[in-house]
N, C-alpha and C positions, 0 to 999 in steps of 0.2 A: 626105343629110350629110357635108359637105363642110370644114366648121372655119372657114368665113370667118365674119366678125364679123357680125353684123346689128344689133347696138345696143348701146350702152356708157350706164353711168351711173355714178356717182361719189356715195357715202356719204361722213359724216363716220363717223370711228373707233367714233363710239358708237351709229352706226343697224347693225343686224345688215343682211347683205346679203339673206336672203330678202325685208325689207322692199321692197325694189324690184322683185320680182316681176311687179307687175300692170303698171307702167310699160314694163319692159323688152320684156313681151309685147305692150304695145301698141303701142312703138317698131316691132318688128322686122314688125309685120302681119301673122300668120300665117294661111293659109287656114283655114276651117273643116276639123276631122279631123284638123287638125295635131297631132304628139304634140307637148308640151312637156316635156323633160326637166331633171332638177335633182337634186342632193345632196337626203341626208336633213336639212339644215337648214332643207329649204322645202317640208316636210311639215310640212300643218295643215289643218284642217277648211275655211280661209276660201281658201288656193291650193285646196283642191279644189275648195270652194264656186263659186270665180273662172273655174278654166280650165272647168266645166260650163258656168258662163252664158255663155261665150265660144263652146261648143260645140268644146273643143278636147280633145284626146285628155292624160290623166294618166299624165306618165312619170315622176312624181316619186317616188325611192325612198323607200320605207316605213321607217320606224323604230319597235323595242321601245316600248313603254311600260314605265313604271315596276312593277316584279313582274309585268311579263306578258311574254313571251318571243311573237316576231315567228312567227308562223305560215308552215308549209311553203311554203304556196302565194308569200306575200311573198316568202319570201326567195328562193325562183327565179324571182319578179320582177324583186326588187332586183338579180340578177345576171346576168340578160338586159338590163335599161337597163343596167348597168356596162360590157355590151361596146357601147352605143351613148355612151354617154356619156366615153368616152377621149376622142373626137375634141375635145370643149371642152377637156376636161384636157390633151390636147396644145397646143392654141392657146394654153392660159395659158403651158405650158412654152416653146413658142415666142416668145413674145412675152417671156418673160422673158431666155430666151437670145439672144436678136437685139437687142432693143432696150431690155434691161435693167428691164423693167416689174416692177412692186411695189412700186416705192421710188418715193415721191415728191421732186420734186426742187424742186417750188416751196410755195409757202405761200398758204395761199385756197384753197378747195371748186372755184373757178370754175377756177383756172388748172390745178388738178390735174386737172379733168375734162377740159381742154384738152389735156392732154398725153397722158391715155387715150385720147381720141377720135383725135390723131396716131398714136400705137401700134397703134389696130384699122384705120387707114388703110394706115399702112407693112406690117401684118402683112398686109393683104388684099391689097395690091402687091404683093408679097414670094411669095404664094401664088398667084395670078393666072398665071403663063405657065404651071405644071406643071395647074392645072385646067384652064386651056383645051388645053393638050395632051390631056389625056384625054377631055374632049369633042370633038376634032378626031380620036379613035383609035375612039370608040366609033358616031360619025358616016357 
């Protein structure tokens, strides 16, 4: 996991991010048994079923239900998942710091989606030299 952006989906403000899970997974084309990591907002039976149907490992953090505390097992699992998810959060932070991402500069979903795609391309290009250098050192 290196923080390279593999897929982008822009949704209107009235649609929760978790609604785009299936589309993002389809666009990123993960191999079977690849782990898909996400925060607690994506935790649902539908997401579990979808990942299982695609033969992907579920790395979605669990959340406690009303009047029901999260088990010790899932608390530990969430902690382990968070040690991997920081890479994704670092990617968002890098896009925000370097390119001012997070602020829509255009009106309309299509134009805003184009902005997000261009930010992702720029982020990947900015990260590419370091990633290539790391690959050459290990080969």
